[in-house]
C-alpha positions as CSV (number, residue, x, y, z in Angstrom):
1,X,21.8,7.6,-14.8
2,X,25.1,9.3,-15.8
3,X,25.4,6.8,-18.8
4,X,22.0,7.8,-20.0
5,X,23.1,11.5,-19.8
6,X,26.1,10.6,-21.9
7,X,24.1,9.0,-24.7
8,X,21.8,12.1,-24.7
9,X,24.9,14.2,-24.9
10,X,26.2,12.5,-28.0
11,X,22.7,12.7,-29.8
12,X,22.7,16.3,-28.9
13,X,26.1,17.5,-30.0
14,X,25.2,18.5,-33.5
15,X,22.4,20.8,-31.9
16,X,24.5,22.6,-29.7
17,X,27.5,23.2,-32.3
18,X,26.0,26.6,-32.9
19,X,27.0,27.6,-29.5
20,X,30.6,26.8,-29.8
21,X,31.4,28.0,-33.2
22,X,34.8,29.4,-32.3
23,X,37.9,28.5,-30.4
24,X,37.8,29.9,-26.8
25,X,41.0,29.6,-24.6
26,X,41.4,29.9,-21.0
27,X,38.9,27.1,-19.9
28,X,38.7,26.2,-16.5
29,X,37.1,23.2,-14.8
30,X,33.3,22.9,-14.1
31,X,32.4,22.7,-10.3
32,X,29.6,20.5,-9.0
33,X,28.1,21.4,-5.7
34,X,25.9,18.8,-3.9
35,X,23.0,19.6,-1.4
36,X,24.2,20.8,1.9
37,X,21.8,18.7,3.8
38,X,21.0,15.4,2.2
39,X,18.8,14.1,5.0
40,X,16.3,17.0,5.3
41,X,13.9,17.2,2.3
42,X,12.6,20.3,3.7
43,X,15.7,22.2,3.8
44,X,15.6,25.2,1.3
45,X,18.5,25.5,-1.1
46,X,19.0,27.5,-4.1
47,X,17.6,30.4,-2.5
48,X,17.3,33.7,-4.7
49,X,15.4,36.9,-4.7
50,X,13.9,39.2,-7.3
51,X,12.2,42.5,-7.3
52,X,8.4,42.7,-7.8
53,X,6.8,46.2,-8.1
54,X,7.9,49.3,-6.0
55,X,8.1,47.4,-2.6
56,X,7.8,43.8,-2.9
57,X,10.4,40.8,-3.2
58,X,10.0,37.4,-4.7
59,X,11.7,34.7,-2.5
60,X,12.2,31.3,-4.7
61,X,13.8,28.3,-3.4
62,X,13.8,24.6,-3.9
63,X,13.1,21.6,-1.8
64,X,13.4,17.8,-2.3
65,X,9.8,17.1,-0.8
66,X,7.0,18.2,-3.0
67,X,4.6,18.7,-0.2
68,X,6.1,21.7,1.4
69,X,3.9,24.6,2.2
70,X,5.3,27.5,0.1
71,X,5.5,30.1,3.0
72,X,7.9,32.8,3.9
73,X,8.1,34.4,7.5
74,X,9.9,37.8,7.5
75,X,10.8,40.9,9.7
76,X,13.2,43.5,10.3
77,X,14.7,41.9,13.5
78,X,16.8,38.6,13.4
79,X,14.7,35.9,14.9
80,X,11.5,37.9,15.0
81,X,9.1,37.5,11.9
82,X,6.1,40.0,12.0
83,X,5.2,39.0,8.4
84,X,4.3,36.0,6.7
85,X,3.2,35.0,3.0
86,X,2.2,32.0,0.9
87,X,3.1,31.4,-2.6
88,X,2.8,28.8,-5.5
89,X,5.0,25.7,-6.3
90,X,6.0,24.0,-9.5
91,X,8.3,21.4,-10.9
92,X,9.2,20.0,-14.2
93,X,10.6,16.9,-16.1
94,X,13.3,16.8,-18.8
95,X,13.3,14.0,-21.2
96,X,11.7,11.7,-18.4
97,X,15.3,11.4,-17.0
98,X,15.4,14.4,-14.5
99,X,12.7,15.6,-12.2
100,X,13.3,18.9,-10.4
101,X,12.5,19.4,-6.7
102,X,9.5,21.6,-5.6
103,X,10.2,25.1,-6.8
104,X,8.8,27.6,-4.4
105,X,7.8,31.0,-5.3
106,X,6.6,33.6,-2.5
107,X,6.1,37.2,-3.0
108,X,6.6,39.3,0.1
109,X,5.8,42.9,1.2
110,X,5.0,45.9,1.2
111,X,8.6,46.5,2.3
112,X,10.3,49.4,3.5
113,X,13.2,50.8,1.3
114,X,16.9,50.6,2.1
115,X,16.1,48.0,5.0
116,X,17.5,44.8,6.1
117,X,14.8,42.1,6.3
118,X,15.5,38.6,7.9
119,X,13.4,35.7,6.5
120,X,12.9,32.0,6.7
121,X,11.7,29.9,3.7
122,X,9.0,27.2,4.7
123,X,7.9,28.9,7.9
124,X,9.1,29.8,11.4
125,X,10.1,26.0,12.1
126,X,12.8,26.4,9.4
127,X,16.4,25.9,10.8
128,X,18.0,28.5,8.4
129,X,17.5,32.3,8.5
130,X,18.5,34.4,5.5
131,X,18.6,38.1,5.0
132,X,18.4,40.8,2.2
133,X,18.4,44.6,2.0
134,X,15.8,46.3,-0.1
135,X,17.1,49.1,-2.5
136,X,17.1,52.6,-1.4
137,X,14.3,55.2,-2.5
138,X,16.8,58.0,-3.3
139,X,20.0,58.2,-5.1
140,X,22.8,56.7,-5.3
141,X,21.5,53.5,-6.9
142,X,24.3,50.7,-7.3
143,X,23.9,48.0,-9.8
144,X,26.6,45.1,-10.2
145,X,26.5,43.7,-13.9
146,X,27.8,40.3,-15.1
147,X,26.8,37.9,-18.0
148,X,27.5,34.4,-19.0
149,X,28.3,33.0,-15.5
150,X,28.4,29.3,-15.8
151,X,29.7,27.0,-13.0
152,X,33.3,27.3,-13.2
153,X,36.3,28.3,-10.9
154,X,36.1,31.5,-13.0
155,X,32.5,31.9,-11.9
156,X,33.7,31.6,-8.5
157,X,36.2,34.3,-8.7
158,X,33.6,36.8,-10.3
159,X,30.9,36.1,-7.5
160,X,33.6,36.5,-5.0
161,X,34.6,40.0,-6.3
162,X,30.9,41.1,-6.7
163,X,30.3,40.0,-3.3
164,X,32.8,42.5,-1.8
165,X,31.1,45.4,-3.4
166,X,27.9,46.8,-1.7
167,X,25.5,46.9,-4.5
168,X,21.5,47.2,-4.6
169,X,20.7,45.2,-7.5
170,X,22.4,42.4,-9.6
171,X,21.8,42.2,-13.4
172,X,22.6,39.2,-15.8
173,X,22.3,39.4,-19.3
174,X,21.7,36.1,-20.1
175,X,23.5,32.5,-20.2
176,X,23.2,31.6,-16.6
177,X,24.1,28.1,-15.8
178,X,25.2,26.7,-19.0
179,X,23.4,23.6,-18.2
180,X,23.1,22.7,-22.0
181,X,20.2,20.1,-21.3
182,X,22.1,18.6,-18.3
183,X,19.6,19.7,-15.7
184,X,21.8,18.8,-12.5
185,X,24.0,21.8,-13.5
186,X,21.0,24.1,-12.9
187,X,21.0,22.8,-9.2
188,X,24.8,23.5,-8.9
189,X,24.2,27.0,-10.5
190,X,21.4,28.0,-7.9
191,X,23.9,26.6,-4.8
192,X,26.6,28.5,-6.2
193,X,24.9,31.8,-6.5
194,X,22.7,31.5,-3.2
195,X,25.0,33.2,-1.0
196,X,24.5,36.3,-3.3
197,X,21.3,35.9,-4.7
198,X,19.6,35.4,-1.6
199,X,21.0,38.7,-0.1
200,X,20.3,41.1,-3.1
201,X,17.7,41.0,-6.0
202,X,18.9,39.1,-9.1
203,X,17.2,40.4,-12.3
204,X,18.1,38.1,-15.2
205,X,17.2,37.7,-18.8
206,X,17.6,34.4,-20.9
207,X,20.4,33.7,-23.5
208,X,21.0,31.1,-25.8
209,X,22.0,28.5,-23.3
210,X,18.5,28.7,-21.7
211,X,16.6,27.5,-24.8
212,X,17.2,23.8,-24.2
213,X,15.0,22.7,-27.0
214,X,15.3,19.5,-28.6
215,X,13.1,18.6,-31.6
216,X,10.6,15.8,-31.0
217,X,12.2,14.9,-27.7
218,X,11.6,18.2,-25.7
219,X,9.7,20.9,-27.9
220,X,9.3,23.4,-24.9
221,X,12.0,25.9,-24.8
222,X,13.2,27.7,-21.6
223,X,11.7,25.1,-19.3
224,X,14.2,25.2,-16.6
225,X,14.8,28.9,-17.0
226,X,10.9,29.8,-16.6
227,X,10.3,27.5,-13.8
228,X,13.6,28.4,-11.9
229,X,13.7,32.1,-12.6
230,X,10.6,33.7,-12.5
231,X,10.7,37.4,-13.0
232,X,8.1,40.3,-12.6
233,X,6.9,39.9,-16.2
234,X,3.1,40.4,-15.3
235,X,3.8,43.6,-13.4
236,X,5.3,45.2,-16.5
237,X,2.3,44.3,-18.6
238,X,4.4,41.4,-20.4
239,X,2.8,38.0,-21.2
240,X,6.1,36.3,-21.1
241,X,8.9,35.5,-18.6
242,X,11.3,36.2,-21.3
243,X,11.0,39.9,-21.5
244,X,9.8,42.4,-18.9
245,X,10.8,45.9,-17.2
246,X,11.2,46.9,-13.6
247,X,12.0,50.4,-11.7
248,X,14.5,51.1,-9.2
249,X,14.4,54.6,-7.7
250,X,15.2,56.9,-10.7
251,X,16.1,54.0,-13.1
252,X,13.8,52.0,-15.6
253,X,15.5,48.7,-16.7
254,X,14.0,47.0,-19.9
255,X,14.9,43.2,-19.9
256,X,14.7,42.1,-23.7
257,X,14.4,38.6,-25.1
258,X,17.0,37.9,-27.8
259,X,15.7,34.4,-28.5
260,X,12.0,35.1,-28.7
261,X,9.8,37.0,-31.1
262,X,11.2,40.6,-31.8
263,X,10.2,41.5,-35.4
264,X,7.8,44.6,-35.8
265,X,4.5,43.6,-34.9
266,X,5.5,40.8,-32.8
267,X,4.1,40.5,-29.3
268,X,7.3,41.7,-27.8
269,X,7.7,44.4,-30.0
270,X,4.2,45.8,-29.3
271,X,5.0,45.5,-25.4
272,X,8.3,47.4,-25.8
273,X,6.5,50.2,-27.8
274,X,3.8,50.4,-24.9
275,X,6.6,50.2,-22.2
276,X,8.6,52.9,-23.6
277,X,5.5,55.3,-24.0
278,X,4.7,54.8,-20.3
279,X,8.1,55.9,-19.0
280,X,8.3,59.5,-17.2
281,X,11.6,60.6,-17.3
282,X,10.9,63.3,-14.6
283,X,10.7,60.5,-12.0
284,X,12.7,57.9,-13.9
285,X,15.5,60.0,-15.6
286,X,17.6,57.0,-16.2
287,X,16.7,54.4,-18.9
288,X,18.7,51.2,-19.7
289,X,17.9,48.0,-21.8
290,X,19.4,44.7,-21.4
291,X,19.8,42.0,-24.0
292,X,21.9,38.8,-24.5
293,X,23.0,39.0,-28.1
294,X,24.9,42.2,-28.6
295,X,23.9,44.7,-31.3
296,X,27.1,46.2,-31.7
297,X,30.3,44.0,-31.3
298,X,33.9,44.2,-32.9
299,X,34.9,40.8,-31.7
300,X,35.3,38.1,-34.2
301,X,33.0,35.9,-32.2
302,X,29.2,35.7,-32.8
303,X,29.2,37.8,-35.9
304,X,26.3,37.9,-38.2
305,X,23.8,36.1,-35.9
306,X,20.2,36.9,-36.4
307,X,19.6,37.5,-32.9
308,X,22.0,40.4,-33.0
309,X,21.4,41.7,-36.7
310,X,17.8,41.1,-37.0
311,X,17.0,42.3,-33.5
312,X,19.0,45.5,-34.1
313,X,17.3,46.2,-37.2
314,X,13.7,45.6,-35.6
315,X,14.2,47.5,-32.3
316,X,17.2,49.9,-32.4
317,X,15.1,52.8,-33.5
318,X,12.8,52.2,-30.7
319,X,15.4,52.5,-28.2
320,X,17.0,55.5,-29.8
321,X,13.7,57.6,-30.0
322,X,13.0,56.9,-26.5
323,X,16.6,58.1,-25.4
324,X,17.9,55.1,-23.8
325,X,21.2,55.8,-22.0
326,X,22.7,52.3,-21.7
327,X,22.3,49.0,-23.3
328,X,24.0,45.9,-21.7
329,X,24.6,42.7,-23.5
330,X,26.4,39.3,-23.1
331,X,27.1,36.4,-25.4
332,X,30.6,37.6,-26.6
333,X,32.9,36.0,-23.7
334,X,35.0,39.3,-23.6
335,X,34.3,43.0,-22.5
336,X,33.7,45.9,-24.8
337,X,32.4,49.6,-24.2
338,X,31.2,51.6,-27.2
339,X,30.5,55.3,-27.6
340,X,27.1,56.5,-28.0
341,X,25.9,55.1,-31.3
342,X,23.0,54.9,-33.5
343,X,22.8,52.9,-36.9
344,X,26.5,52.1,-36.7
345,X,27.8,55.6,-36.2
346,X,28.5,58.0,-33.3
347,X,25.4,60.0,-32.3
348,X,25.2,61.9,-29.2
349,X,21.7,60.9,-28.6
350,X,22.4,57.4,-28.9
351,X,22.8,54.7,-26.1
352,X,26.4,53.7,-24.7
353,X,26.5,50.0,-25.6
354,X,28.3,47.5,-23.2
355,X,29.3,44.0,-23.8
356,X,29.8,42.1,-20.8
357,X,29.5,38.4,-21.5
358,X,32.8,37.8,-19.3
359,X,31.5,36.3,-16.0
360,X,32.9,32.9,-16.0
361,X,31.5,30.4,-18.6
362,X,33.2,27.0,-19.2
363,X,33.9,27.8,-22.9
364,X,36.6,30.5,-22.0
365,X,37.4,34.0,-23.5
366,X,36.8,35.2,-26.9
367,X,40.3,36.9,-27.6
368,X,40.2,38.1,-31.3
369,X,39.0,41.3,-32.3
370,X,38.5,43.2,-35.6
371,X,41.6,44.9,-36.8
372,X,41.9,48.2,-36.7
373,X,39.6,49.1,-33.9
374,X,36.5,50.8,-35.2
375,X,36.2,54.5,-34.0
376,X,32.9,53.8,-32.3
377,X,34.6,51.1,-29.9
378,X,36.3,52.9,-26.9
379,X,37.7,50.0,-24.8
380,X,37.8,46.3,-25.4
381,X,39.6,43.6,-23.3
382,X,39.1,39.5,-23.5
383,X,39.3,38.9,-19.6
384,X,36.8,37.7,-17.2
385,X,35.3,40.4,-15.2
386,X,32.2,42.2,-13.6
387,X,30.7,45.8,-14.0
388,X,29.7,48.3,-11.4
389,X,27.3,50.9,-12.2
390,X,26.6,53.8,-9.6
391,X,23.7,56.1,-10.5
392,X,24.9,59.2,-8.4
393,X,21.9,61.5,-9.2
394,X,19.4,62.2,-11.9
395,X,22.0,63.5,-14.1
396,X,25.2,61.5,-13.5
397,X,26.1,57.8,-13.2
398,X,29.7,56.1,-13.0
399,X,30.5,52.9,-14.8
400,X,33.5,50.8,-14.2
401,X,34.6,47.4,-15.4
402,X,36.7,45.2,-13.0
403,X,38.8,42.4,-14.5
404,X,38.7,39.3,-12.3
405,X,41.7,37.6,-13.7
406,X,43.6,38.8,-10.7
407,X,44.0,37.9,-7.0
408,X,42.0,41.1,-6.3
409,X,39.4,42.8,-8.6
410,X,41.4,45.5,-10.7
411,X,39.7,48.4,-12.3
412,X,40.5,48.5,-16.0
413,X,37.7,50.8,-17.7
414,X,35.6,53.5,-16.1
415,X,33.4,56.3,-17.6
416,X,31.2,59.0,-16.3
417,X,27.7,59.2,-18.0
418,X,25.3,62.2,-18.5
419,X,21.6,61.1,-18.8
420,X,20.1,61.7,-22.0
421,X,17.0,62.9,-20.3
422,X,19.1,65.8,-18.8
423,X,22.0,66.6,-20.9
424,X,23.4,64.6,-23.9
425,X,26.3,66.8,-24.4
426,X,29.2,65.0,-22.8
427,X,30.6,61.7,-21.8
428,X,33.7,61.4,-19.8
429,X,36.0,58.6,-20.0
430,X,38.0,58.0,-16.9
431,X,39.5,54.7,-17.9
432,X,42.0,56.4,-20.3
433,X,42.0,59.8,-18.9
434,X,40.3,61.3,-21.9
435,X,37.2,63.4,-22.1
436,X,34.8,62.8,-25.2
437,X,32.4,65.4,-26.3
438,X,29.3,64.0,-27.6
């Protein structure tokens, strides 16, 4: 089987060259994680959860056996399960070489806010109990953010640092497993993130490494991503798992698709227009967007790509007019924070753009930046790390970036933000001890 995959990899190397178009130092080995219980085909693995509407949670997991009833039992007391729900199953083939296990998706609820729930995948007879905490229904709301994760030692470092911070929701701006057609890596990724992703909702969008499209051989893009990481797109009026939106108390988050249609008049563009018009800033004073390919970037990596240039041209004004507060992106394997920007210039009513594609991928870091530093770029560093966003109240939020290159997580950049729905006149940068007047 490995020889077959090796031949496939040789045939596909030209197709993936555009993913590795520049030198990236700092590579660390990939990790392979095998199933924890090879003897039990009903044992749940790769468990992760995601938000569905205001008071529901999707539980997703994989089993070897394809005749398992997709059932979740749950309750607020360990060992006592008052709730039960059934869901759906799916599986997929890739190149007729790989067949996934049974992928189970079950939506449970209604759930109480800020409450710990205990649950079992597969019913009460399952031997393993998991737990998660629902987000609160009041401020503060805490988001952890990391993009371009992969399955390396750097990934492990990032996940360890994130696990030590009590957050409510994890946001991933694309490039999850870096499987790059080799489907068993998806299984390793699912096992690697399970300790975190089974306890807090993971809200993800796709990146270029999720495409996995091969002309003639495998024409369907995003096969593994769409089957394994189902997001609440229907609930937000979207017709595609590649873009959607969701609310966490006081915050509306828009997850956009960099590698699907985005030009004016496209399905995604029309959906975004409608979604933005439906936002009530009185009840959700904070508005942020998540993309993969950054619209602003002073790193030498990934310059001039249409997913950045053309999508920015198409959609930047929509976000600007809606007074989006923050835009997170991945793709570039480094960290960078911009001032409030619109059309390449400082604008006090524009979003703060943050590139955070430094979660731990196998390709290493993008260390070369434009020189001199453009005025709109306030902080940049080529290190692996993750971000922490605390929405303190309806008017103020605190963002900080933690560098993971050290044995302990080290704060390297921080900033206080004022919601544009409340006051677009100031932004305080605590990372350098400076105050910027917008």
